[in-house]
BAPA-796139 format. One record per residue (C-alpha): residue number from 0; residue in one letter; x, y, z. Coordinates in nm, 3 decimals. Example, Ala and Ser with C-alpha at 12.3 -4.5 7.8 and 13.67 -1.06 7.14 Angstrom:
BAPA-796139
<r 0 "a" <1.230 -0.450 0.780>>
<r 1 "s" <1.367 -0.106 0.714>>
end
This chain:
BAPA-796139
<r 0 "m" <-3.711 0.596 -0.865>>
<r 1 "k" <-3.670 0.309 -0.624>>
<r 2 "q" <-3.303 0.268 -0.494>>
<r 3 "t" <-3.085 0.054 -0.270>>
<r 4 "v" <-2.863 0.245 -0.025>>
<r 5 "l" <-2.534 0.056 0.088>>
<r 6 "l" <-2.353 0.208 0.394>>
<r 7 "g" <-2.006 0.102 0.455>>
<r 8 "g" <-1.865 0.140 0.811>>
<r 9 "y" <-1.646 0.032 1.098>>
<r 10 "t" <-1.715 -0.290 1.313>>
<r 11 "r" <-1.534 -0.154 1.608>>
<r 12 "k" <-1.831 -0.092 1.830>>
<r 13 "t" <-2.200 -0.118 1.730>>
<r 14 "g" <-2.138 -0.121 1.351>>
<r 15 "k" <-2.220 -0.449 1.163>>
<r 16 "g" <-2.025 -0.373 0.842>>
<r 17 "i" <-2.225 -0.303 0.536>>
<r 18 "t" <-2.598 -0.218 0.594>>
<r 19 "r" <-2.859 -0.154 0.341>>
<r 20 "a" <-3.177 0.058 0.322>>
<r 21 "s" <-3.443 0.127 0.045>>
<r 22 "f" <-3.497 0.479 -0.102>>
<r 23 "d" <-3.760 0.605 -0.306>>
<r 24 "s" <-3.667 0.939 -0.469>>
<r 25 "a" <-4.046 0.979 -0.578>>
<r 26 "t" <-4.166 1.014 -0.214>>
<r 27 "g" <-3.823 1.105 -0.052>>
<r 28 "q" <-3.862 0.805 0.192>>
<r 29 "l" <-3.560 0.620 0.328>>
<r 30 "t" <-3.609 0.301 0.534>>
<r 31 "t" <-3.402 0.232 0.846>>
<r 32 "p" <-3.069 0.073 0.743>>
<r 33 "v" <-3.031 -0.302 0.839>>
<r 34 "p" <-2.730 -0.538 0.839>>
<r 35 "y" <-2.648 -0.669 0.490>>
<r 36 "i" <-2.287 -0.786 0.488>>
<r 37 "e" <-2.150 -0.872 0.820>>
<r 38 "s" <-1.856 -1.100 0.745>>
<r 39 "l" <-1.606 -0.831 0.657>>
<r 40 "g" <-1.395 -0.629 0.911>>
<r 41 "s" <-1.457 -0.257 0.896>>
<r 42 "p" <-1.569 -0.206 0.542>>
<r 43 "t" <-1.537 0.158 0.534>>
<r 44 "y" <-1.524 0.217 0.155>>
<r 45 "m" <-1.666 0.020 -0.150>>
<r 46 "a" <-1.718 0.040 -0.518>>
<r 47 "v" <-1.975 -0.145 -0.705>>
<r 48 "s" <-1.914 -0.268 -1.053>>
<r 49 "k" <-2.148 -0.282 -1.345>>
<r 50 "a" <-2.155 -0.657 -1.283>>
<r 51 "n" <-2.312 -0.580 -0.937>>
<r 52 "v" <-2.001 -0.692 -0.751>>
<r 53 "a" <-1.899 -0.488 -0.457>>
<r 54 "y" <-1.530 -0.435 -0.395>>
<r 55 "a" <-1.503 -0.340 -0.024>>
<r 56 "v" <-1.237 -0.289 0.228>>
<r 57 "d" <-1.168 -0.586 0.451>>
<r 58 "a" <-0.959 -0.588 0.756>>
<r 59 "g" <-0.840 -0.877 0.977>>
<r 60 "d" <-0.597 -0.941 1.272>>
<r 61 "g" <-0.280 -0.739 1.137>>
<r 62 "v" <-0.397 -0.757 0.778>>
<r 63 "g" <-0.593 -0.554 0.538>>
<r 64 "g" <-0.709 -0.543 0.179>>
<r 65 "v" <-1.009 -0.573 -0.049>>
<r 66 "a" <-1.307 -0.831 -0.075>>
<r 67 "a" <-1.510 -0.904 -0.368>>
<r 68 "v" <-1.868 -0.959 -0.279>>
<r 69 "d" <-2.136 -1.062 -0.538>>
<r 70 "l" <-2.454 -0.862 -0.480>>
<r 71 "n" <-2.666 -1.076 -0.723>>
<r 72 "g" <-2.916 -1.319 -0.572>>
<r 73 "a" <-3.107 -1.327 -0.255>>
<r 74 "t" <-2.790 -1.275 -0.018>>
<r 75 "p" <-2.452 -1.127 -0.095>>
<r 76 "t" <-2.166 -1.388 -0.156>>
<r 77 "v" <-1.810 -1.318 -0.074>>
<r 78 "l" <-1.611 -1.445 -0.382>>
<r 79 "n" <-1.257 -1.376 -0.246>>
<r 80 "t" <-1.048 -1.154 -0.039>>
<r 81 "v" <-0.689 -1.033 -0.103>>
<r 82 "l" <-0.533 -0.939 0.223>>
<r 83 "e" <-0.170 -0.860 0.319>>
<r 84 "p" <0.015 -0.752 0.638>>
<r 85 "g" <-0.075 -0.405 0.761>>
<r 86 "s" <-0.387 -0.188 0.770>>
<r 87 "s" <-0.673 -0.175 0.539>>
<r 88 "p" <-0.730 0.066 0.259>>
<r 89 "a" <-0.916 0.397 0.275>>
<r 90 "h" <-1.062 0.417 -0.075>>
<r 91 "i" <-1.139 0.190 -0.370>>
<r 92 "s" <-1.228 0.256 -0.725>>
<r 93 "i" <-1.306 0.053 -1.039>>
<r 94 "d" <-1.168 0.090 -1.405>>
<r 95 "e" <-1.455 -0.099 -1.593>>
<r 96 "a" <-1.277 -0.071 -1.928>>
<r 97 "r" <-0.962 -0.250 -1.819>>
<r 98 "q" <-1.137 -0.444 -1.545>>
<r 99 "l" <-0.913 -0.319 -1.257>>
<r 100 "v" <-0.954 -0.223 -0.905>>
<r 101 "f" <-0.758 0.033 -0.716>>
<r 102 "a" <-0.710 0.046 -0.357>>
<r 103 "s" <-0.539 0.343 -0.172>>
<r 104 "n" <-0.393 0.259 0.153>>
<r 105 "y" <-0.355 0.575 0.395>>
<r 106 "h" <-0.148 0.392 0.676>>
<r 107 "e" <0.079 0.211 0.446>>
<r 108 "g" <0.135 0.497 0.186>>
<r 109 "r" <0.065 0.293 -0.121>>
<r 110 "v" <-0.183 0.227 -0.411>>
<r 111 "n" <-0.251 -0.129 -0.498>>
<r 112 "v" <-0.395 -0.235 -0.856>>
<r 113 "y" <-0.596 -0.561 -0.868>>
<r 114 "k" <-0.712 -0.746 -1.190>>
<r 115 "i" <-1.097 -0.842 -1.191>>
<r 116 "n" <-1.093 -1.197 -1.326>>
<r 117 "a" <-1.365 -1.353 -1.542>>
<r 118 "d" <-1.551 -1.468 -1.230>>
<r 119 "h" <-1.512 -1.138 -1.066>>
<r 120 "t" <-1.260 -1.243 -0.822>>
<r 121 "l" <-0.939 -1.033 -0.765>>
<r 122 "t" <-0.577 -1.089 -0.839>>
<r 123 "p" <-0.295 -0.847 -0.734>>
<r 124 "r" <-0.141 -0.690 -1.039>>
<r 125 "d" <0.083 -0.403 -0.909>>
<r 126 "v" <0.174 -0.168 -0.644>>
<r 127 "a" <0.324 0.169 -0.594>>
<r 128 "q" <0.479 0.264 -0.273>>
<r 129 "h" <0.505 0.632 -0.182>>
<r 130 "h" <0.752 0.801 0.049>>
<r 131 "g" <0.790 1.150 0.205>>
<r 132 "s" <0.633 1.370 0.459>>
<r 133 "g" <0.486 1.713 0.508>>
<r 134 "p" <0.486 2.002 0.773>>
<r 135 "r" <0.182 1.915 0.963>>
<r 136 "p" <0.177 1.648 1.239>>
<r 137 "e" <-0.072 1.434 1.027>>
<r 138 "q" <0.198 1.427 0.761>>
<r 139 "d" <0.450 1.214 0.933>>
<r 140 "a" <0.481 0.985 0.631>>
<r 141 "s" <0.310 0.921 0.292>>
<r 142 "h" <-0.059 0.877 0.340>>
<r 143 "v" <-0.227 0.779 -0.017>>
<r 144 "h" <-0.585 0.853 0.036>>
<r 145 "f" <-0.752 0.832 -0.321>>
<r 146 "a" <-0.682 0.693 -0.645>>
<r 147 "d" <-0.911 0.697 -0.959>>
<r 148 "l" <-0.900 0.754 -1.340>>
<r 149 "t" <-0.839 1.072 -1.528>>
<r 150 "p" <-1.050 1.127 -1.822>>
<r 151 "d" <-0.793 0.989 -2.064>>
<r 152 "g" <-0.724 0.681 -1.851>>
<r 153 "r" <-0.428 0.762 -1.643>>
<r 154 "l" <-0.439 0.696 -1.258>>
<r 155 "a" <-0.451 1.002 -1.034>>
<r 156 "v" <-0.328 0.916 -0.697>>
<r 157 "i" <-0.370 1.169 -0.407>>
<r 158 "d" <-0.102 1.154 -0.126>>
<r 159 "l" <-0.216 1.364 0.201>>
<r 160 "g" <0.108 1.305 0.363>>
<r 161 "t" <0.328 1.449 0.101>>
<r 162 "d" <0.106 1.720 -0.037>>
<r 163 "e" <0.129 1.568 -0.397>>
<r 164 "v" <-0.092 1.444 -0.681>>
<r 165 "y" <0.061 1.169 -0.880>>
<r 166 "t" <-0.041 1.101 -1.220>>
<r 167 "y" <0.064 0.743 -1.338>>
<r 168 "p" <0.038 0.606 -1.678>>
<r 169 "l" <-0.158 0.279 -1.668>>
<r 170 "s" <-0.132 -0.034 -1.909>>
<r 171 "d" <-0.408 -0.237 -2.025>>
<r 172 "t" <-0.282 -0.517 -1.793>>
<r 173 "g" <-0.280 -0.291 -1.479>>
<r 174 "k" <0.086 -0.200 -1.470>>
<r 175 "l" <0.190 0.139 -1.345>>
<r 176 "g" <0.436 0.354 -1.529>>
<r 177 "t" <0.654 0.657 -1.409>>
<r 178 "p" <0.415 0.932 -1.267>>
<r 179 "v" <0.411 1.308 -1.326>>
<r 180 "i" <0.382 1.484 -0.989>>
<r 181 "l" <0.220 1.796 -0.865>>
<r 182 "k" <0.353 1.950 -0.561>>
<r 183 "l" <0.092 2.155 -0.367>>
<r 184 "a" <0.135 2.413 -0.095>>
<r 185 "p" <0.281 2.277 0.218>>
<r 186 "g" <0.001 2.150 0.452>>
<r 187 "f" <-0.264 2.136 0.205>>
<r 188 "g" <-0.311 1.792 0.294>>
<r 189 "p" <-0.509 1.661 -0.027>>
<r 190 "r" <-0.784 1.389 0.013>>
<r 191 "h" <-1.017 1.349 -0.279>>
<r 192 "l" <-1.048 1.454 -0.636>>
<r 193 "v" <-1.352 1.483 -0.868>>
<r 194 "f" <-1.332 1.551 -1.237>>
<r 195 "h" <-1.557 1.782 -1.435>>
<r 196 "h" <-1.752 1.569 -1.683>>
<r 197 "t" <-1.682 1.771 -2.011>>
<r 198 "r" <-1.370 1.991 -1.943>>
<r 199 "p" <-1.021 1.918 -1.841>>
<r 200 "i" <-1.083 2.044 -1.491>>
<r 201 "a" <-1.069 1.869 -1.156>>
<r 202 "y" <-1.165 1.983 -0.793>>
<r 203 "l" <-0.936 1.871 -0.533>>
<r 204 "l" <-1.029 1.876 -0.175>>
<r 205 "g" <-0.766 1.948 0.108>>
<r 206 "e" <-0.849 1.767 0.425>>
<r 207 "l" <-0.586 1.951 0.640>>
<r 208 "s" <-0.622 2.288 0.487>>
<r 209 "s" <-1.001 2.280 0.469>>
<r 210 "q" <-0.984 2.422 0.124>>
<r 211 "v" <-1.100 2.317 -0.221>>
<r 212 "a" <-0.869 2.368 -0.530>>
<r 213 "v" <-0.953 2.412 -0.900>>
<r 214 "l" <-0.707 2.218 -1.120>>
<r 215 "t" <-0.679 2.225 -1.487>>
<r 216 "y" <-0.568 1.890 -1.640>>
<r 217 "d" <-0.331 1.852 -1.955>>
<r 218 "a" <-0.420 1.516 -2.097>>
<r 219 "a" <-0.112 1.541 -2.332>>
<r 220 "t" <0.128 1.544 -2.042>>
<r 221 "g" <-0.075 1.416 -1.743>>
<r 222 "t" <0.009 1.747 -1.579>>
<r 223 "f" <-0.227 1.931 -1.325>>
<r 224 "l" <-0.202 2.303 -1.265>>
<r 225 "p" <-0.358 2.471 -0.970>>
<r 226 "g" <-0.606 2.754 -0.996>>
<r 227 "q" <-0.873 2.918 -0.777>>
<r 228 "t" <-0.873 2.797 -0.399>>
<r 229 "q" <-1.155 2.846 -0.172>>
<r 230 "s" <-1.218 2.777 0.196>>
<r 231 "t" <-1.457 2.506 0.301>>
<r 232 "i" <-1.540 2.659 0.646>>
<r 233 "p" <-1.635 3.014 0.775>>
<r 234 "a" <-1.329 3.255 0.839>>
<r 235 "d" <-1.409 3.265 1.193>>
<r 236 "w" <-1.396 2.898 1.257>>
<r 237 "t" <-1.078 2.825 1.483>>
<r 238 "a" <-1.154 2.461 1.620>>
<r 239 "h" <-1.028 2.146 1.423>>
<r 240 "n" <-1.184 2.046 1.098>>
<r 241 "g" <-1.089 1.815 0.839>>
<r 242 "a" <-1.261 1.827 0.490>>
<r 243 "a" <-1.384 1.483 0.388>>
<r 244 "a" <-1.574 1.397 0.082>>
<r 245 "v" <-1.658 1.583 -0.250>>
<r 246 "r" <-1.925 1.528 -0.505>>
<r 247 "l" <-1.988 1.701 -0.837>>
<r 248 "t" <-2.342 1.692 -0.992>>
<r 249 "q" <-2.373 1.545 -1.356>>
<r 250 "d" <-2.444 1.869 -1.495>>
<r 251 "d" <-2.124 2.018 -1.349>>
<r 252 "r" <-2.301 2.314 -1.194>>
<r 253 "f" <-2.280 2.238 -0.819>>
<r 254 "l" <-2.011 2.102 -0.603>>
<r 255 "y" <-2.077 1.968 -0.254>>
<r 256 "l" <-1.815 1.866 0.024>>
<r 257 "s" <-1.836 1.762 0.390>>
<r 258 "n" <-1.661 1.899 0.687>>
<r 259 "r" <-1.561 1.687 0.984>>
<r 260 "g" <-1.524 1.924 1.299>>
<r 261 "h" <-1.734 2.186 1.163>>
<r 262 "n" <-1.990 1.916 1.085>>
<r 263 "s" <-2.140 2.063 0.789>>
<r 264 "l" <-2.185 2.025 0.407>>
<r 265 "t" <-2.069 2.323 0.189>>
<r 266 "a" <-2.227 2.379 -0.148>>
<r 267 "y" <-2.077 2.570 -0.445>>
<r 268 "a" <-2.200 2.698 -0.774>>
<r 269 "v" <-1.947 2.612 -1.056>>
<r 270 "s" <-1.877 2.868 -1.333>>
<r 271 "e" <-1.983 2.767 -1.684>>
<r 272 "d" <-1.610 2.730 -1.777>>
<r 273 "g" <-1.555 2.521 -1.462>>
<r 274 "l" <-1.270 2.734 -1.345>>
<r 275 "h" <-1.455 2.913 -1.046>>
<r 276 "l" <-1.643 2.819 -0.738>>
<r 277 "t" <-1.881 3.040 -0.548>>
<r 278 "q" <-2.017 2.922 -0.218>>
<r 279 "i" <-2.399 2.919 -0.200>>
<r 280 "q" <-2.473 2.730 0.111>>
<r 281 "q" <-2.344 2.565 0.433>>
<r 282 "l" <-2.559 2.358 0.660>>
<r 283 "s" <-2.529 2.132 0.945>>
<r 284 "t" <-2.509 1.756 0.907>>
<r 285 "e" <-2.693 1.722 1.246>>
<r 286 "g" <-2.439 1.499 1.395>>
<r 287 "e" <-2.046 1.475 1.445>>
<r 288 "f" <-1.788 1.387 1.176>>
<r 289 "p" <-1.956 1.345 0.849>>
<r 290 "r" <-1.693 1.128 0.662>>
<r 291 "d" <-1.910 1.057 0.358>>
<r 292 "f" <-2.226 1.184 0.178>>
<r 293 "n" <-2.367 1.106 -0.159>>
<r 294 "l" <-2.623 1.211 -0.418>>
<r 295 "d" <-2.886 0.974 -0.493>>
<r 296 "l" <-2.918 0.836 -0.854>>
<r 297 "t" <-3.165 1.117 -0.963>>
<r 298 "e" <-2.955 1.385 -0.781>>
<r 299 "s" <-3.275 1.499 -0.606>>
<r 300 "y" <-3.147 1.414 -0.264>>
<r 301 "v" <-2.833 1.404 -0.053>>
<r 302 "l" <-2.761 1.157 0.214>>
<r 303 "a" <-2.486 1.245 0.477>>
<r 304 "v" <-2.373 1.003 0.764>>
<r 305 "n" <-2.215 1.096 1.064>>
<r 306 "q" <-1.930 0.873 1.202>>
<r 307 "n" <-1.901 0.978 1.569>>
<r 308 "t" <-2.292 0.992 1.639>>
<r 309 "d" <-2.401 0.699 1.437>>
<r 310 "n" <-2.675 0.905 1.256>>
<r 311 "g" <-2.754 1.005 0.912>>
<r 312 "t" <-2.928 1.310 0.759>>
<r 313 "l" <-3.132 1.340 0.434>>
<r 314 "y" <-3.165 1.650 0.219>>
<r 315 "a" <-3.371 1.746 -0.070>>
<r 316 "r" <-3.184 1.895 -0.352>>
<r 317 "d" <-3.304 2.192 -0.586>>
<r 318 "a" <-3.169 2.096 -0.923>>
<r 319 "a" <-3.199 2.464 -1.044>>
<r 320 "t" <-3.040 2.638 -0.750>>
<r 321 "g" <-2.831 2.356 -0.611>>
<r 322 "l" <-2.969 2.443 -0.241>>
<r 323 "l" <-3.017 2.156 0.011>>
<r 324 "t" <-3.324 2.134 0.247>>
<r 325 "e" <-3.318 1.892 0.540>>
<r 326 "t" <-3.600 1.637 0.518>>
<r 327 "q" <-3.513 1.354 0.755>>
<r 328 "k" <-3.256 1.328 1.032>>
<r 329 "d" <-3.148 1.088 1.315>>
<r 330 "i" <-3.149 0.799 1.064>>
<r 331 "v" <-2.971 0.516 1.259>>
<r 332 "t" <-2.634 0.453 1.077>>
<r 333 "p" <-2.391 0.287 1.340>>
<r 334 "e" <-2.038 0.375 1.256>>
<r 335 "a" <-2.124 0.443 0.894>>
<r 336 "v" <-1.854 0.626 0.689>>
<r 337 "n" <-1.939 0.555 0.332>>
<r 338 "v" <-2.272 0.610 0.111>>
<r 339 "v" <-2.351 0.414 -0.211>>
<r 340 "f" <-2.678 0.449 -0.406>>
<r 341 "l" <-2.764 0.155 -0.645>>
<r 342 "p" <-3.066 0.085 -0.854>>
<r 343 "a" <-3.323 -0.127 -0.660>>
<r 344 "e" <-3.288 -0.498 -0.724>>
end
């Protein structure tokens, strides 16, 4: 299957913004990424809609927000940007059914809701400002790091700074209601969440604790309950580590996550009931600070990008065992921190 790979990244040093490469899962060949969208400031995360419009982080001088970029046609076209004073978001997701975009702002401690208009541009719709702190130095204030839909259409918002998961009711027009809040162990430092595809279960990654927690979800109340917790790094690792991205296969059998510091990918087998994780592999990303990685559309390969060393590593994935095998390394990926696979144009 021929695919397009988009890599989002910083524009502080040698990074050009969003780069693009071609990938063929039949041969496992990935081309060298080339500049694709250079007009945005540090587009470190993006989500692409079914209409083939990218909603990407954008940053300017003292402002930050989201840009809508039409990927249809020979060259990408920026449709509009919605910026406001402060820093730019850390994560973006899309609600296709209600045509909404959610932007999680780590530094500002808030989640913004935008409406996708008929022309695919964005209009601000609502905002939730968080407050609070946690016991670790990185938890000096609220740090909203992730927001995405629950299976029943609420909005799950992850606050690394306060060790909390907020579950907001969400109207069809994009208005947020009063949330239900899960308070985690002090210093867990939650970052990203991924839901099981068929069961009311989620897997929550703790950046600061280097742990992954299994949560059960009650759709009747919007409540999460914590279950098993597993370490993402070896017991004898004492240097700094921050767990970063987490991905679950479509068959719900394997969970993968990245470690910045230990500079590795960790793979887990998921029990049939979804409630238990068993570590099956840990391998190097062949670089430093892998903030993101992703499965290709066939889930036969995994691509990880290392922010600090400007290089990526490609792995073949065994669908039966879940194990990864390195197939290509030292892919040139300047300041890349986000990986998105799309069908080839």
